[in-house]
N, C-alpha and C positions, 0 to 999 in steps of 0.2 A: 378658287374655282370660278370659271367664267359664268356670268349670269345669262340665263336664257328665259325669255318670257314668250309664251305662245298663247294667243287668244283664239279660241274656237269653241263652238257649242256642239254637243253630241246629238246624235240622230234621235235618241229617245232617252227618257229618264229611267233609271233602274226601277223606280217604283211603279212603272207601267209595264204592261205586257205588250210587246210589239208583234203584230200579226205577221205570219209567214205566208199568208195567202197572196200569191203574185197579183191577183186581181185588185188587191188593196194597196199595192205599191204605187206611189204617186211620183211622177216625173217632176223635177224642179219646175215650179211655176214661173212663167215670164212675169216680170214686174218692172215697174218704172225705176229709173236710176235713183238710188238713195244718196242724199246729201246730209252730212252731219251738221248739227246746229252750229251757228257762228258763236264764238266766245263761250264754248263749252267743250269739256273733254269727252262728252258722250259721243259714241260712234257705234252703230249697230254692227254686229258680227254675223257671219254665216259659217256653218261647219263645212269643211272640205268634204266630209262624208255626205252631207245633204246635197252637195253639188255633184255627187257621183264621182269624185276624184279618188285616186288610189291612196288611201291614208297610209299605207305601208311605205310609200315613197317620200313622205314628209320628213321623217327623221334623217334619211340620207341627204336630202336637200339642205336641211339645217346644219348637218355636220359639215357638209362641203362649204357652206357659207362661213361657218366659224373657222374652218381650216384656212380659208382665203381672206382672213383679216377683215371680215365684215363687222360693222358696228350695229347696223340695223337693217331690217328687211321687212317689207310689207307687200302683201298681195291683196288688192281690192277686186271683188267680183261685183260688177254693176254698182260700185260704190260702197258695198259692205266689206268689212275686214274679214278675209278668209284665213289669213296667216299674218301674224305680227311677232317678230322676234328681235331681241336685243342681245348683244354679246359684249364681252370684254369691258364690263362695268358701264357700258353705255346704257342709257335709259330713255324712256318716252319723253323726258323733258330736256335731254342733252342736246346741245347745239352742235351742228357739223356743217362744213362748207359744201356748197353745191359745185364749186369750181365751174367749168364750162357748161355744165348742165344748166346753170343759171343764165346762160345766153338766151334761153327760151323765154325767160322772164322779160328780158329786154325786147325780144321779138313781139311778145304779147302786148307789152305797153305801147310799142310803136303802132300796133294794130288798133288799140283802144284810142290812141291819139288821132289816128286817121278816121276812125268811126266818129270821133268827136268833132271832126272838121278842122282840126288844128294843123294838120300836115297832109302831104300827099307823098307817098313813097316813091313816086316817079319823078319828083322834083329833085333838082340838084341839091346836094348837101350844102353848098355855098349859099343857097337861098336862105338858109337858117343860121349858118355859122359865119357867113361873110367869106370873102375870098382870102386866100393865104392860110387856110387851115391845114394845108399840106405845103411841101416845098416843091411840088410838081409844077411844071409850066402851067400858066393859067388856063390855056386851052385844054390841057389834059385834066386838070383839076375839075373843070366845068363839065367833064364827061361823067363824073362820079355822082350817081343818084343815091338816095337813101336805100333804094332796092338793091343797088350794087353792094352796099354795106351789109344788108340782110342776107345776101346770097354769097358773100365772100368772094366776089369777083370785081373788086375795086381796081385791080391792076397795080396797087401800091406794093412796094418791096416788103416782103414778109420776113426778111433775114435780119432785121435791125432791132429785134427785141420787142418787148411789150410797151415801151414808152411811146405815147402817141402825140408827142409834141411835134410841131410842123417839121422840124429838121429830121425827124425819124420817119416821116411819111413821104417817101420818095417815089417818083414815077418809075415803074418797070414795064408796064404794058397798058394799052388802052383799056378802060373799064369795060367789062363784059367779055374780054378775050382770054382771061387767065384766072383760074380758080386757085385761091391760096388761103388757108386758114390763118387769120390775121386779127390781132387785137384791136385793129382800127374800128371794129364794130362798136366799141364803147362810145364813139362819137355820136352814135344814135341817142345815147342818154343826154348828151348836150343838145342835140336837135329837139328832143322832147321838152327839155327844160326851156329852151328858147321859144318853142312854138306855144307852150302852155303858159309861159310867164310865171312858172313855178319852179322850185327846185326839183331835181329828179326824185328825191326821196318823198317829197310832199305829193307829187303826182302819182308816184308808184303806190304809196299807201292809200290814197283816196280812191284810186281807180281800180285797184286790184287787191292788194293785201287785206284791207279792212272789209271788203265786200265778200270775201270767201273765208274769212276767219283765220288767215295765216298769222303765224308769229315770225320773228326773225328780223334781220337787219342787214344792210349793205355795210361792209367793212373794208378799209383799204388793206391790200396785201401786195407789197412791192409796188409795181406800177399798175396793179389791177384793182378793180372794185368787185368784191366777191360777196355773194349772198350766203348768210349762215341762218339755219333754222333747225327746229326739231324735225323728225322724220315725218310726222303726220302733216306738217305744213307742206312738205314736198308732195305728199300724197293728195292733199287738198288741191294743189295746183294741177297735178296730173289728172285728178277727177274732173276738174273744170274743163280741161282740154278734151278729155274723153267725151264729155257731155256737149261737145261742139260749141264751147264758149259760154255755156250757161251755168248758172248756179241757182238751182231751184227754178224760179220763174223769171230770173233776171239774166238778161243777155250781157255778159261781161265784155266779151269781144265778139265781133260778128263771125258767124259761121263761114261766110264767104272769105274773109281774111284768113281764118284758120285753114280753110281748104287750100288756099294758095301757100300758106306757110308749111303745110305738111305734104306738099307735093314738090316735084323737082322744080327748082327755082331758076335754073339757067341750063345751058346746053353743054356744060363741061363735066360736071359731077352729077350724074343722075340721082345719086343717093343723098342729096342735100337739098333741104328746103330753106326756110328762113330760120337757121340755127337748129332745125330738127334734122336728125339723121333718119334716112328712109330705108327700110328693108325691102326685099323683093324686086330690086332693080337688076338690070343685066350687068352693071359695072359700078365701081365706086373709086373715089380718090380718098387718101388719108391725109391728115395734117402733116406738114413738114415734108411733103413729097409731091412731085408733079406726075408721078406714075399713075396709070390707070390699071385697076385690077378687075378682071372679069369675074362675074358671079355676084351673088347676093351678099350684102354686108354681114349678116349673121345667119348662116345657112339653116341652123336649127330653129330659128325663130319663125313665127308665122309671117307670110309674105306681106301682110298688111300692117305689121308692126312698125311704129316709128318711135324714135327715142331721143331723149336729151341725154347726152353723154358728157361727163366731166372728168377732169384729170384724176387719176388714181381710182377709177372705177366708181364714180358717182353716177347713178343710173335712174332714169325714169323711162320705163318701157310702157307703151300704150298699144293695146291690141283690140281694136273695135270688134273684130269678128268673134273674139272669145270673151268680150266684156271685162277685160283685165287691165288694171293699172298696177305696175310693179315698181317698187322703190328699193334701191340698194344704196346704202351709204357706208363709208369705211375707208380704210387705208388701201393702197394698191394690192390687188389680189396676188400679183406676182411682181413684175418689174414696174417702175414708174412709167406711166403712159399718158397720152393726151386725151383719152376717153374710150376709144375702142381697143379691146385686147382679146386674146384667146379665151380669157375668162368668160366673155359674153356667150360664146358658142357652147362651152361646156355647161355653163349655168342654165342655158335654155334647154339643153338635153335633160337636165334634172327637173326643170319646171315642167317640161312636157310629160315626163314620167309621172309626175303628180297629177297634173290637170287633165291629161288624156285618158 
């Protein structure tokens, strides 16, 4: 039998008598964002019932998640765990890959390095890596800035696979004129290493991972470097982003950088920031296509939702208006995909049924 853990607290204990006087019913109190302690498994919970959610919709949501090959799922409300579930022998300590959802880790580290005065995203990539990091003509290579890599509009050919050696980084269009989902973004990790005079892992650990109590590590996978962690570590990162770059009283990455990162970053794909996917826009592009689709990225999700989306349905959804951070890890819900799938919209219909 598959294992399911759900953490929630009830609205009252059976040993007490709950008043039925409507005048004594209290609305959920506004409170500050909760942050779990660093280097501890402690994490406060809040009951879906106490939040006024429809408890009868919780089990249908969990059943759907289990049906769709989910391994773990968390809903945070203003930092506290409202729902936490594990399936298929996965547990709170199991590691799983972030896939392209981990691109947002790279985006965040670039922002931290800029805050530290180590780099400027408007500078040419060649200022940090030297010329010849692509096989594009020099005048075309010099058009590519760090911001172009963050925005996926470098103009380099995206049809040559994930290998980012110079021979695979070929000119297709001028930087800023063509949006294409491309693994060339990993060159930003080299930029950070050069600018900080540290290895990528060392700077990542000291500037982000250790400061918010994440576990996990970067591991090579084919031509990629992919982050693996437990589910709560992904939730910690999502919570820091939800808190506008803060962890308790420490500003990890500037709010101004995050504001840029979670808004449209170029004029081609409205629904893309700095590796964050943006809901509520009038159109969007998808990986591996130059087609533009009209409408919102995930129609059932709130318009202000933004997300880190990874291959085979690794998800971080952040919804400021509803104080929600939602994590999903697992195998592909249906077919193999690059991050966005029909699963997103159906899942959001079920989340809405619970939270609304």
